[in-house]
N, C-alpha and C positions, 0 to 999 in steps of 0.2 A: 458808482460811489466808492466801492472797495478799491478800485484802481486809483481813484483820487486820493484815498487815505494812504495807499501804499506809496504814491508819488509825493505826497505832502503830509507826512505824519504829524507835523506840528499843528495842522488844522484839527486833527482828531483830538490831540491833547488839549487844545484851547476850548474846543466844544465840550469835551468830557469834563474839563475843569469848571466851565460855566454851568453845566448841568448839575454837577456836584454842589456848587455854591448855591444854585437856585433851590436844590433839594434841601440844603441846610436852612434856607429861609422858612421851610415848612415846620421847623422846630425839632431838629434832631439833637439839640443841645451840644453842638460842637463836634459831633462825630464825623461829619462830612466836610467840615471847614478845612481841616489841614490836608485832607485828600484832594480837595478842590484846588487849594493853593498850590500844592505839590504838582498837580496835573498842569496847571497854568505855567509854573516854572519849567517843567519838563518840556512843554510846548515851546516856550521861548528859547530854551537851550537847544532843542532839536532844530529849530529854525536856523540858529546860528551855526551849530555843530551837528551835521547829520550823523546819525548813528543807527545801528541795527535795532529792530523792534525788541529783541530780547534784552538789550542793554537799556532801552527806554523803560521797559517794565521793571527791570532791576533797580534802576535809578529812581523810578517813581516810588517803589516800595521803600527803598532806603530813605528817600527824602520825606515821605509821609511819616515814617517812624521817627526820624530826627525832629521834624517840626512838632509832632505830637509830644515827644519827650520834652523838648524845650518849653512848650506851652505848659505842660504839666508841672515842670520845675518852677516856672514863673508863677503859676497859680499857687503853688505850695509855699512860695516865699513871700507872697503878698501878705501884708498885715491887715487884718480885718478888725475894725474897732468893735469893742464890746458894746459901745453906745449906739450902734446902728440898729435900733429897735423902732423903725419907722412906723410900723403898724401896731406896736405894743408900747406906747409911751409910759405905761405904768411900770414897765421893767426898768425904766431910768431911775426909779425911786430906790432900787436896791443899792445898799451901801450908804444911803443918806442918814445922817444923825438928826434925831428929833427929840423933843421933850414930851412926855406923856401929859395929855390934857386932863385925863381922869385916871384914877388908879386902875391897875389891872387886877381884877378880882375873878377868881375861877378861870383864869387864862384869857379873859376878854377885857378890852378897854378901848380908849379912843385917843387919837392925836389930832391936833390941828396942823394942817399942812397947806401952805399957800392960802387959797381962799375957801378951803373945805375942811370938813371933819371926816376922818377915816377910821373905820373899825380896825382894831389890832388884836392879834393873838400872840400869846407868849407862853412858854412852858412853865413860867413861875409868876407868882403874884408880885406886883411892884407898886410902890406908892406913886401918887401924882407928883409930877416934876422930875421923875427919873429920866436921865438921858439914855436913849435906846438907839440902836441902828437897825434899819430895815434889812432883813436877810432874804425875804422872798415875798411874792405877791400871789395870792390865791383868790381869783375872782376880784372882789372889791375889798378884801381883807388883807391887811399888811401883817406879815409875820415878823416879829421883832425879837431882839435879844438885848438885855441890859448891857451897857458899856461899863465895864469894871475898871476903875481907876486904881491900878496897882500901887502907884506912889502914895495915894491917899490911904489905902489899906495898910501899907507899911508904916506910915506915920501914926495911924491910930493904934497899931500894935506896939509901937515903941513908947507910947505915952503911959 
């Protein structure tokens, strides 16, 4: 078998790459993916352009580093939507503007949202009908802040 590897090194690289990719399927989170791909590429190159074992290993190491760095840069530049809260749909409420259904007294009140009524907390007491925006969600309680209309406040001060 060792004589066969020495005579046909591309077989070693193709088998080695296949084993690395199979090991990747066991859940190594991408650590073996680029090594496996690099091994298969080195196997294909060695099949076409025979080279010494030392050069094969050097090329394998370089190719593994290059593919891993390219993958890292690609992952880094991907845009991930803040709205991807598949298992936390209540997080989609953050930023939404709503009107208080009841006044906030001692920091607690309620809002009607869609087909339900939600408990809310705020750092200040607010009258019913105040427009607020949701800044956080804690369990089933929405944390809200009042929306201040700067233009309206300036108009009131000028009168």
